[in-house]
C-alpha positions in Angstrom: 34.4 11.3 -84.9 35.3 14.1 -82.5 32.9 16.4 -84.3 30.1 13.8 -84.0 30.7 13.5 -80.3 30.6 17.3 -79.8 27.4 17.5 -81.8 25.8 14.7 -79.7 26.9 16.4 -76.5 25.5 19.7 -77.7 22.2 18.0 -78.6 21.9 16.4 -75.1 22.8 19.8 -73.5 19.9 21.4 -75.5 17.5 18.7 -74.5 18.6 18.9 -70.8 18.1 22.7 -70.8 14.7 22.4 -72.4 13.4 19.9 -69.8 15.1 21.8 -67.0 13.0 24.9 -67.8 9.9 25.7 -65.8 6.9 26.6 -67.9 3.8 28.2 -66.5 0.2 28.5 -67.6 -1.2 31.9 -66.7 -4.4 33.7 -67.6 -7.7 35.2 -66.7 -11.3 33.9 -66.3 -14.1 36.3 -67.4 -17.8 36.4 -68.2 -18.2 36.1 -72.0 -20.9 38.7 -72.2 -19.8 41.4 -69.7 -16.1 40.6 -69.9 -16.1 41.1 -66.1 -13.5 38.9 -64.2 -14.8 35.9 -62.4 -13.2 35.6 -58.9 -12.9 32.2 -57.2 -13.2 30.3 -60.5 -11.6 26.8 -60.4 -8.8 26.3 -62.9 -7.2 22.8 -63.0 -5.3 20.4 -65.1 -7.7 17.6 -66.1 -7.1 14.2 -64.3 -4.5 15.6 -61.9 -4.2 17.1 -58.4 -2.9 20.4 -60.0 -5.4 23.3 -59.6 -5.9 26.8 -58.3 -8.6 29.5 -57.8 -8.7 32.7 -59.7 -8.1 35.9 -57.7 -10.3 39.0 -57.4 -9.2 40.1 -60.9 -10.0 36.7 -62.3 -6.3 35.9 -62.8 -4.7 32.5 -62.2 -1.3 30.8 -62.5 -0.5 27.1 -62.7 3.0 25.5 -62.8 5.8 24.8 -63.1 5.4 22.3 -65.9 7.8 20.3 -68.2 7.0 20.5 -71.9 4.0 18.6 -73.0 0.2 18.7 -73.7 -2.1 19.6 -70.8 -5.8 19.8 -70.6 -6.7 23.0 -68.7 -10.2 23.2 -67.4 -12.0 26.3 -66.1 -15.2 26.1 -64.1 -17.5 28.4 -62.2 -20.8 27.8 -60.5 -23.7 28.6 -62.9 -21.4 28.6 -66.0 -20.5 26.0 -68.5 -17.0 24.5 -68.2 -14.3 25.2 -70.8 -11.4 23.0 -71.7 -8.3 24.2 -73.4 -5.6 21.8 -74.7 -2.4 23.6 -74.0 0.8 22.7 -75.8 3.8 23.8 -73.8 6.8 23.7 -76.0 9.2 26.6 -75.4 7.6 29.3 -73.2 4.9 30.2 -70.8 1.3 30.3 -72.1 -1.4 32.8 -71.3 -5.1 31.8 -71.7 -8.3 33.9 -71.5 -11.2 31.7 -70.5 -14.5 33.3 -71.5 -17.2 31.4 -69.6 -20.9 31.4 -70.7 -23.8 31.0 -68.3 -25.3 27.6 -68.5 -28.4 27.3 -70.6 -31.2 24.8 -69.7 -30.6 21.9 -72.1 -33.5 20.3 -73.8 -33.4 16.7 -72.7 -36.0 14.0 -72.7 -36.0 13.8 -68.9 -37.2 10.5 -67.4 -39.6 10.8 -64.5 -38.9 7.5 -62.8 -40.8 5.6 -60.1 -38.8 5.6 -56.9 -37.8 1.9 -57.2 -36.7 2.3 -60.8 -34.7 5.4 -60.0 -32.9 3.5 -57.2 -32.0 0.8 -59.7 -30.7 3.3 -62.2 -28.6 5.0 -59.5 -27.1 1.6 -58.6 -26.2 1.0 -62.3 -24.7 4.5 -62.5 -22.6 4.1 -59.3 -21.4 0.6 -60.3 -20.3 1.7 -63.8 -18.8 5.0 -62.8 -17.0 4.0 -59.6 -16.4 0.3 -60.4 -17.0 -3.0 -58.7 -13.8 -3.1 -56.6 -13.6 -2.5 -52.9 -12.6 1.1 -53.7 -15.7 1.5 -55.8 -17.9 0.0 -53.2 -16.5 2.2 -50.4 -16.5 5.4 -52.4 -19.5 7.7 -51.9 -21.0 10.3 -54.3 -21.9 13.1 -51.9 -24.4 14.7 -54.2 -25.9 11.6 -55.9 -29.4 13.2 -55.8 -28.3 15.6 -58.5 -27.9 12.8 -61.1 -30.7 12.6 -63.6 -31.6 10.2 -66.4 -32.6 10.8 -70.0 -34.4 8.5 -72.4 -32.2 6.5 -74.8 -33.0 5.1 -78.2 -34.5 2.0 -76.6 -35.5 0.7 -73.1 -32.1 -1.0 -72.6 -30.1 2.2 -72.6 -29.4 4.1 -69.4 -28.2 7.7 -70.1 -27.2 9.8 -67.1 -26.3 13.5 -66.8 -25.6 16.0 -64.0 -25.7 19.8 -64.1 -23.4 20.1 -61.1 -20.0 18.8 -60.3 -20.1 15.3 -58.7 -18.1 15.1 -55.4 -16.7 11.6 -54.7 -15.1 10.7 -51.5 -12.7 7.8 -52.0 -11.5 6.6 -48.5 -9.7 3.6 -50.0 -7.1 5.7 -51.9 -7.4 8.9 -50.0 -8.8 11.2 -52.6 -11.7 13.6 -53.0 -12.6 13.5 -56.6 -14.5 16.4 -58.3 -16.0 15.0 -61.5 -17.8 17.1 -64.2 -19.9 14.5 -66.1 -20.0 15.0 -69.8 -21.3 11.6 -71.0 -22.6 8.4 -69.3 -24.0 5.4 -71.2 -24.9 1.9 -70.3 -26.7 -0.8 -72.2 -28.4 -3.3 -70.0 -28.7 -5.9 -72.8 -25.1 -5.8 -74.2 -23.3 -4.6 -71.0 -21.6 -1.9 -73.0 -20.7 1.1 -70.8 -18.8 4.3 -71.1 -18.3 7.6 -69.2 -16.4 10.7 -69.8 -15.8 13.9 -67.9 -13.3 16.4 -66.4 -11.6 15.1 -63.2 -9.9 17.0 -60.4 -8.2 15.0 -57.6 -7.7 16.5 -54.1 -5.3 14.6 -51.8 -6.9 14.0 -48.4 -3.8 15.1 -46.7 -3.1 13.5 -43.4 -0.2 12.1 -41.3 0.8 8.9 -39.6 -0.5 5.4 -40.4 -3.5 6.6 -42.5 -1.1 8.4 -44.9 1.2 5.3 -45.1 -1.9 3.1 -45.8 -3.0 5.3 -48.6 0.5 5.4 -50.1 0.6 1.6 -50.0 -2.8 1.2 -51.6 -2.0 3.7 -54.4 1.2 1.9 -55.2 -0.8 -1.4 -55.4 -3.4 0.3 -57.6 -0.6 1.6 -59.9 1.2 -1.7 -60.4 0.0 -3.5 -63.6 -2.4 -0.7 -64.4 -2.9 0.9 -67.8 -1.0 4.0 -66.4 1.9 1.8 -65.4 1.9 0.2 -68.8 1.9 3.4 -70.8 4.7 4.9 -68.7 6.8 1.7 -69.0 6.5 1.4 -72.8 7.6 5.0 -73.6 10.5 4.6 -71.2 11.4 1.3 -72.9 11.2 -0.5 -69.5 8.4 -3.1 -70.1 10.6 -6.0 -69.2 12.1 -4.4 -66.1 8.6 -3.3 -65.0 7.1 -6.8 -65.4 5.2 -6.5 -68.7 5.1 -8.4 -71.9 3.0 -7.9 -75.0 1.4 -9.9 -77.9 0.1 -8.4 -81.1 -3.1 -10.3 -81.8 -4.3 -10.9 -85.4 -7.9 -12.2 -86.0 -7.9 -14.6 -88.9 -11.1 -15.6 -90.6 -11.5 -19.2 -91.6 -14.2 -21.4 -93.1 -16.5 -23.2 -90.8 -15.3 -26.7 -91.8 -11.7 -26.0 -90.8 -12.3 -27.7 -87.5 -11.3 -24.6 -85.5 -14.2 -22.5 -84.4 -13.7 -19.7 -81.9 -16.2 -17.2 -83.1 -18.8 -17.6 -85.9 -20.2 -14.6 -87.7 -23.4 -14.2 -89.8 -21.5 -15.2 -93.0 -20.8 -18.6 -91.6 -17.1 -17.8 -91.1 -15.2 -18.5 -87.9 -12.2 -16.7 -86.6 -9.0 -17.6 -84.7 -6.8 -15.2 -82.8 -3.1 -15.5 -83.5 -0.8 -13.9 -80.9 2.7 -12.8 -81.8 5.1 -11.6 -79.1 6.3 -8.0 -79.7 8.7 -5.5 -78.1 8.5 -1.8 -77.5 10.7 -1.0 -80.6 8.5 -3.0 -82.9 5.2 -1.2 -82.2 6.2 2.1 -80.7 7.1 4.7 -83.3 7.9 8.4 -83.2 4.8 10.4 -84.3 5.9 14.0 -83.6 8.9 15.7 -82.0 8.2 19.4 -82.0 9.2 20.6 -78.5 8.3 17.2 -76.9 8.0 13.7 -78.2 4.7 12.0 -79.1 4.6 8.3 -80.0 2.2 6.2 -82.0 1.4 2.7 -80.8 0.9 0.6 -83.9 -1.0 -2.6 -83.1 -2.8 -5.3 -84.9 -6.5 -6.2 -84.3 -5.7 -5.8 -80.6 -2.8 -5.8 -78.2 -2.6 -8.3 -75.4 -0.7 -7.2 -72.3 0.6 -9.6 -69.6 1.7 -8.5 -66.2 4.1 -10.6 -64.2 1.8 -11.2 -61.2 -1.8 -10.9 -60.0 -2.6 -7.2 -59.5 -4.4 -5.8 -56.5 -7.4 -5.1 -58.8 -7.5 -8.7 -60.1 -7.4 -10.1 -56.6 -10.2 -7.8 -55.6 -12.5 -8.4 -58.5 -12.0 -12.2 -58.7 -13.1 -12.5 -55.1 -16.7 -12.1 -56.2 -16.8 -13.0 -59.9 -15.2 -15.2 -62.5 -13.2 -13.2 -65.1 -12.7 -15.0 -68.4 -9.3 -15.0 -70.0 -7.1 -14.6 -66.9 -4.1 -16.8 -66.0 -3.4 -18.2 -62.6 -0.3 -16.2 -61.7 -0.5 -13.4 -64.3 -2.8 -10.5 -65.0 -4.1 -10.3 -68.6 -5.2 -6.9 -70.0 -5.2 -5.2 -73.4 -6.1 -2.5 -75.8 -8.4 -2.6 -78.8 -8.8 0.3 -81.3 -12.5 1.4 -81.7 -11.9 1.8 -85.5 -9.2 -0.1 -87.5 -6.0 1.8 -88.2 -6.9 4.6 -85.8 -3.7 6.2 -84.5 -3.1 5.5 -80.8 -0.9 8.3 -79.5 1.1 8.5 -76.2 3.3 11.4 -75.1 6.8 11.0 -73.7 5.4 11.1 -70.1 3.3 8.0 -70.8 0.0 10.0 -71.1 -2.6 8.4 -73.3 -3.7 11.0 -75.8 -6.2 8.7 -77.6 -8.6 7.9 -74.7 -11.7 8.2 -77.0 -10.2 5.9 -79.7 -9.6 2.7 -77.7 -11.4 0.0 -75.7 -9.6 -1.6 -72.7 -9.6 -5.3 -72.4 -9.1 -7.9 -69.7 -8.6 -6.5 -66.2 -8.3 -2.9 -67.4 -12.0 -3.0 -68.1 -12.5 -2.8 -64.3 -10.4 0.4 -63.9 -13.1 2.9 -63.1 -13.1 6.3 -61.4 -12.5 4.9 -57.8 -9.4 2.9 -59.1 -7.9 5.7 -61.1 -4.9 7.7 -60.0 -4.1 11.3 -61.0 -1.7 11.8 -63.9 0.8 13.5 -61.6 0.9 10.5 -59.3 4.5 9.3 -58.7 4.9 5.8 -57.2 8.3 6.7 -55.9 
């Protein structure tokens, strides 16, 4: 028994030392053809406020960091961005970014009448920034740089931008620099998606404005997908006000008397919700330097939050949202493909962004409602 206790103490001491260390990401940014350093290149951790500028020799340093996975982005005017997924496990990391000059991409550019372009821009802003007060108040400073390309049919809206979009968010107090990689919207089905590299800059100020932004950020955090992922990896769902249900979709014959959804084969389906806990669906996926968990869910995961979130109150002022409860906020996660691993690291960072759909109120979490990954509500 005494040997076991000593071993446990030794293990915890090792873990404590590991996470007390300060890891840095260093490197250089150069032109891929000439190998000449690029001064004043922007290097940042995607979806955070953490960033820097390369010096005259093209060198940069970011940190300190705890162990984990970090998406490091390097950008320079006139060059294509590069993203490097850095796995910090036991030491500092050095990266050489070799940037290539942007080539003119061959796109089927749409030359739109003025009225149609204005309508497309409204679609773009609504789906990128969101329908909330924050989305409506946020302004894209260089919206004129957004262009549109032809889709496979007339219902599709495909947008692109060759420059970094600059978004002023006065509701939460951020300037957001967004490098758009993909934007898609289908006017017939309502399906929308966007993806890009994001850098947040805190609009630093003092006094009442700073306190107001802190209050609004805390309200945006409570009940959000970020709050949920952090709570589940820390085994604090109940304390933080969340509960979960694994939802199974059961196919039944049409004459069963219960018809929720009918498909082409004449079958109907019924959703069966089973309450679950963190331990029943969160499983260790990898533990090499830092922990990564897999979230094993059924057809989808229904998430309930103990009260009406600020986003729900905001959205439901102007529209009816199906599936919500009076005094609770309903959200959820659906895998895009069955049995696709949904991975989360020990910090609560979603590593499977491109593998899931959000459901319920989390559908309305757009760029203007998002918080940087290094946000701390305390």
